[in-house]
C-alpha positions as a Markdown table, in Angstrom:
| # | Residue | x | y | z |
|---|---|---|---|---|
| 1 | Met | 2.5 | 42.4 | 1.1 |
| 2 | Ala | 0.1 | 40.0 | -0.4 |
| 3 | Leu | 0.7 | 36.3 | 0.2 |
| 4 | Leu | 0.0 | 33.4 | -2.2 |
| 5 | Ser | -3.0 | 31.3 | -1.5 |
| 6 | Ser | -2.7 | 27.5 | -1.3 |
| 7 | Leu | -3.4 | 25.3 | -4.3 |
| 8 | Thr | -7.1 | 24.2 | -4.1 |
| 9 | Glu | -8.9 | 21.3 | -5.5 |
| 10 | Leu | -10.5 | 23.6 | -8.0 |
| 11 | Asp | -7.0 | 24.8 | -9.1 |
| 12 | Ala | -5.9 | 21.1 | -9.5 |
| 13 | Val | -9.0 | 20.2 | -11.6 |
| 14 | Asn | -8.5 | 23.2 | -13.8 |
| 15 | Glu | -4.9 | 22.2 | -14.3 |
| 16 | Met | -6.1 | 18.9 | -15.5 |
| 17 | Leu | -8.7 | 20.4 | -17.8 |
| 18 | Met | -6.1 | 22.7 | -19.3 |
| 19 | Ser | -3.9 | 19.7 | -19.9 |
| 20 | Ile | -6.4 | 18.5 | -22.5 |
| 21 | Gly | -7.2 | 22.0 | -23.9 |
| 22 | Gln | -10.4 | 22.5 | -22.0 |
| 23 | Ala | -11.4 | 25.8 | -20.5 |
| 24 | Pro | -11.2 | 26.1 | -16.7 |
| 25 | Val | -14.3 | 26.1 | -14.6 |
| 26 | Asn | -15.3 | 28.5 | -11.8 |
| 27 | Thr | -16.7 | 25.9 | -9.4 |
| 28 | Leu | -16.8 | 22.1 | -8.8 |
| 29 | Ala | -20.3 | 22.3 | -7.4 |
| 30 | Val | -22.0 | 21.9 | -10.8 |
| 31 | Ser | -22.4 | 18.3 | -11.7 |
| 32 | Gly | -23.0 | 16.8 | -15.1 |
| 33 | Ile | -19.8 | 18.0 | -16.8 |
| 34 | Gln | -18.2 | 14.8 | -17.9 |
| 35 | Asp | -14.6 | 16.0 | -18.1 |
| 36 | Val | -14.9 | 17.7 | -14.7 |
| 37 | Asn | -16.3 | 14.6 | -13.1 |
| 38 | Ile | -13.6 | 12.4 | -14.6 |
| 39 | Ala | -10.9 | 14.9 | -13.5 |
| 40 | Lys | -12.3 | 15.0 | -9.9 |
| 41 | Ala | -12.3 | 11.2 | -9.7 |
| 42 | Glu | -8.8 | 10.9 | -11.1 |
| 43 | Leu | -7.5 | 13.5 | -8.6 |
| 44 | Ala | -9.1 | 11.6 | -5.7 |
| 45 | Lys | -7.5 | 8.4 | -6.9 |
| 46 | Val | -4.0 | 9.8 | -7.3 |
| 47 | Asn | -4.4 | 11.6 | -3.9 |
| 48 | Arg | -5.1 | 8.3 | -2.1 |
| 49 | Phe | -2.5 | 6.4 | -4.0 |
| 50 | Val | 0.3 | 8.9 | -3.2 |
| 51 | Gln | -0.6 | 9.1 | 0.4 |
| 52 | Leu | -0.5 | 5.3 | 0.8 |
| 53 | Tyr | 3.3 | 5.4 | 0.7 |
| 54 | Gly | 3.3 | 7.2 | 4.0 |
| 55 | Phe | 5.0 | 10.5 | 4.4 |
| 56 | Ala | 5.9 | 12.5 | 7.5 |
| 57 | Phe | 2.8 | 14.7 | 7.0 |
| 58 | Asn | 0.4 | 11.7 | 7.2 |
| 59 | Thr | 2.1 | 9.1 | 9.3 |
| 60 | Asp | 2.0 | 8.7 | 13.1 |
| 61 | Asp | 4.3 | 6.2 | 14.8 |
| 62 | Asp | 3.6 | 5.0 | 18.4 |
| 63 | Tyr | -0.1 | 5.8 | 18.0 |
| 64 | Thr | -1.8 | 3.9 | 20.8 |
| 65 | Leu | -5.2 | 2.2 | 20.3 |
| 66 | Ser | -7.0 | 0.7 | 23.3 |
| 67 | Pro | -9.5 | -2.2 | 23.2 |
| 68 | Asp | -13.1 | -1.7 | 24.3 |
| 69 | Val | -14.8 | -3.6 | 27.0 |
| 70 | Asn | -14.9 | -6.7 | 24.8 |
| 71 | Gly | -11.2 | -6.5 | 24.0 |
| 72 | Ile | -11.8 | -5.2 | 20.4 |
| 73 | Ile | -9.6 | -2.6 | 18.9 |
| 74 | Thr | -11.5 | -0.6 | 16.2 |
| 75 | Val | -9.5 | 0.9 | 13.4 |
| 76 | Pro | -10.1 | 4.7 | 13.3 |
| 77 | Ala | -11.8 | 6.4 | 10.3 |
| 78 | Gly | -9.4 | 7.7 | 7.7 |
| 79 | Val | -6.7 | 5.1 | 8.1 |
| 80 | Leu | -5.0 | 4.0 | 4.9 |
| 81 | Arg | -2.5 | 1.7 | 6.5 |
| 82 | Ile | -2.0 | 0.4 | 10.0 |
| 83 | Asp | 0.9 | -1.7 | 11.3 |
| 84 | Pro | 1.9 | -2.7 | 14.9 |
| 85 | Met | 5.1 | -1.0 | 16.1 |
| 86 | Asp | 6.3 | -4.4 | 17.4 |
| 87 | Pro | 7.5 | -6.3 | 14.3 |
| 88 | Ala | 6.8 | -9.6 | 16.0 |
| 89 | Ala | 3.1 | -8.9 | 16.6 |
| 90 | Gln | 0.9 | -10.5 | 14.0 |
| 91 | Leu | -1.8 | -7.9 | 14.1 |
| 92 | Val | -3.7 | -7.0 | 10.9 |
| 93 | Gln | -6.7 | -5.0 | 9.8 |
| 94 | Arg | -9.8 | -7.0 | 9.1 |
| 95 | Arg | -13.5 | -6.5 | 9.0 |
| 96 | His | -15.2 | -7.6 | 12.2 |
| 97 | Pro | -18.6 | -9.3 | 11.7 |
| 98 | Thr | -20.4 | -6.5 | 13.6 |
| 99 | Asn | -17.9 | -3.8 | 14.5 |
| 100 | Gly | -16.5 | -2.7 | 11.1 |
| 101 | Leu | -12.8 | -2.6 | 10.6 |
| 102 | Cys | -10.9 | -3.9 | 13.6 |
| 103 | Ile | -7.6 | -5.4 | 14.6 |
| 104 | Trp | -7.3 | -9.2 | 14.2 |
| 105 | Asp | -4.7 | -11.2 | 16.0 |
| 106 | Ser | -3.7 | -13.7 | 13.2 |
| 107 | Ala | -1.3 | -15.6 | 15.4 |
| 108 | Asn | -3.9 | -16.4 | 18.1 |
| 109 | Lys | -6.9 | -16.2 | 15.8 |
| 110 | Thr | -8.9 | -13.8 | 18.0 |
| 111 | Trp | -10.3 | -10.3 | 18.0 |
| 112 | Ser | -9.7 | -10.0 | 21.8 |
| 113 | Met | -6.8 | -7.9 | 22.8 |
| 114 | Ala | -5.6 | -7.9 | 26.5 |
| 115 | Thr | -3.8 | -4.5 | 26.4 |
| 116 | Ser | -3.4 | -1.3 | 24.3 |
| 117 | Val | -1.2 | -1.6 | 21.2 |
| 118 | Asp | 1.1 | 1.0 | 19.6 |
| 119 | Phe | 0.7 | 1.3 | 15.9 |
| 120 | Ser | 2.3 | 3.1 | 12.9 |
| 121 | Ile | -0.7 | 4.7 | 11.2 |
| 122 | Thr | -0.8 | 6.3 | 7.7 |
| 123 | Trp | -3.8 | 8.6 | 7.4 |
| 124 | Gly | -5.6 | 9.6 | 4.3 |
| 125 | Phe | -6.3 | 13.4 | 4.2 |
| 126 | Asp | -8.5 | 15.5 | 1.9 |
| 127 | Phe | -6.6 | 17.4 | -0.7 |
| 128 | Ala | -7.1 | 20.7 | 1.1 |
| 129 | Asp | -5.5 | 19.3 | 4.2 |
| 130 | Leu | -2.2 | 18.3 | 2.6 |
| 131 | Pro | 1.0 | 20.4 | 2.6 |
| 132 | Glu | 1.6 | 22.5 | -0.6 |
| 133 | Ala | 4.4 | 20.2 | -2.0 |
| 134 | Ala | 2.1 | 17.2 | -1.8 |
| 135 | Arg | -0.8 | 19.1 | -3.4 |
| 136 | Tyr | 1.4 | 20.3 | -6.2 |
| 137 | Phe | 2.7 | 16.9 | -7.0 |
| 138 | Ile | -0.7 | 15.2 | -6.9 |
| 139 | Ala | -2.2 | 17.9 | -9.1 |
| 140 | Ile | 0.6 | 17.5 | -11.7 |
| 141 | Ala | 0.6 | 13.7 | -11.6 |
| 142 | Ala | -3.2 | 13.6 | -11.9 |
| 143 | Ala | -3.1 | 16.0 | -14.9 |
| 144 | Arg | -0.6 | 13.7 | -16.6 |
| 145 | Lys | -2.7 | 10.6 | -16.1 |
| 146 | Phe | -5.9 | 12.5 | -17.1 |
| 147 | Gln | -4.3 | 13.7 | -20.4 |
| 148 | Lys | -3.1 | 10.2 | -21.1 |
| 149 | Arg | -6.6 | 8.8 | -20.5 |
| 150 | Ile | -8.6 | 11.4 | -22.4 |
| 151 | Ile | -6.3 | 12.3 | -25.3 |
| 152 | Gly | -3.3 | 10.0 | -25.1 |
| 153 | Ser | -0.8 | 12.5 | -26.7 |
| 154 | Ala | 2.7 | 11.3 | -26.4 |
| 155 | Glu | 4.0 | 14.8 | -27.0 |
| 156 | Leu | 1.9 | 16.3 | -24.2 |
| 157 | Asp | 2.8 | 13.4 | -21.9 |
| 158 | Gly | 6.5 | 14.3 | -22.4 |
| 159 | Tyr | 5.9 | 17.9 | -21.2 |
| 160 | Asn | 3.8 | 16.8 | -18.3 |
| 161 | Lys | 6.3 | 14.1 | -17.3 |
| 162 | Glu | 9.0 | 16.8 | -16.9 |
| 163 | Asp | 6.7 | 18.9 | -14.7 |
| 164 | Glu | 5.8 | 15.8 | -12.6 |
| 165 | Glu | 9.5 | 14.9 | -12.1 |
| 166 | Lys | 10.2 | 18.4 | -10.8 |
| 167 | Ala | 7.2 | 18.3 | -8.5 |
| 168 | Trp | 8.3 | 14.9 | -7.1 |
| 169 | Ala | 11.7 | 16.3 | -6.4 |
| 170 | Ile | 10.2 | 19.1 | -4.4 |
| 171 | Leu | 8.0 | 16.7 | -2.4 |
| 172 | Ile | 11.0 | 14.4 | -1.6 |
| 173 | Arg | 13.1 | 17.4 | -0.6 |
| 174 | Asp | 10.4 | 18.4 | 1.9 |
| 175 | Glu | 10.1 | 14.8 | 3.1 |
| 176 | Arg | 13.9 | 14.7 | 3.9 |
| 177 | Arg | 13.6 | 18.0 | 5.8 |
| 178 | Asn | 10.7 | 16.7 | 7.9 |
| 179 | Arg | 12.1 | 13.3 | 8.7 |
| 180 | Asp | 15.4 | 12.5 | 10.4 |
| 181 | Thr | 17.7 | 10.4 | 8.3 |
| 182 | Asn | 16.8 | 7.1 | 10.0 |
| 183 | Ala | 13.1 | 7.6 | 9.6 |
| 184 | Phe | 13.5 | 8.6 | 6.0 |
| 185 | Arg | 15.5 | 5.4 | 5.2 |
| 186 | Ser | 13.0 | 3.2 | 7.1 |
| 187 | Asn | 10.4 | 3.8 | 4.5 |
| 188 | Pro | 11.1 | 1.1 | 1.8 |
| 189 | Tyr | 9.9 | 3.1 | -1.1 |
| 190 | Leu | 11.5 | 6.4 | -0.1 |
| 191 | Arg | 14.7 | 4.6 | 0.7 |
| 192 | Arg | 14.9 | 3.4 | -2.9 |
| 193 | Val | 14.3 | 6.9 | -4.1 |
| 194 | Asn | 17.0 | 8.3 | -1.8 |
| 195 | Asn | 19.6 | 5.7 | -3.0 |
| 196 | Arg | 19.2 | 6.5 | -6.6 |
| 197 | Ser | 21.3 | 9.2 | -8.3 |
| 198 | Gly | 18.3 | 10.7 | -10.0 |
| 199 | Ile | 14.5 | 10.8 | -9.7 |
| 200 | Arg | 13.6 | 9.8 | -13.2 |
| 201 | Gly | 11.5 | 6.6 | -13.1 |
| 202 | Thr | 11.0 | 6.7 | -9.3 |
| 203 | Arg | 7.7 | 8.5 | -9.0 |
| 204 | Val | 4.8 | 6.8 | -7.2 |
| 205 | Thr | 2.4 | 7.3 | -10.2 |
| 206 | Asp | 4.6 | 5.4 | -12.8 |
């Protein structure tokens, strides 16, 4: 029995191109096609924006970071958001004069940390590394924004909006399954979604 393959970045871009009546392409490796370049940029922007909210698939709690010999904690590559697990700790991400993005103790006005610190970290993953529900929603949401930007058809936007709402519902359903009730409700944005009777008007791209 043949299995379905996962949605690829090429599939997502072709969905966006077809939303404006353009023919799909066979590869994203060829540069110079304006609509393809705009679609790729829009997809990347929506991907990052959606992941910023922090889902079970891209968030690690109690992630320990240790200071180097100078007491500096460097923020790992690929981090979209980082918060200390201790709500009383006034630790924020800031660019160090020489070490790149590091943790700044705003209460004590210092880069120097005496001990390791546990953080809640939201990572930004490439499109290909996301679960299928997230890829599907991002592709549909990006197609809707792309159509509005290139053509601006209200009629087409209505059709795309319905697809986006269905994709968002699937993503939220998977999020509920992957998080326990308390963890799901601790996310301020997802808590607002969970408390509403419907999903219309709750999507992250609106």
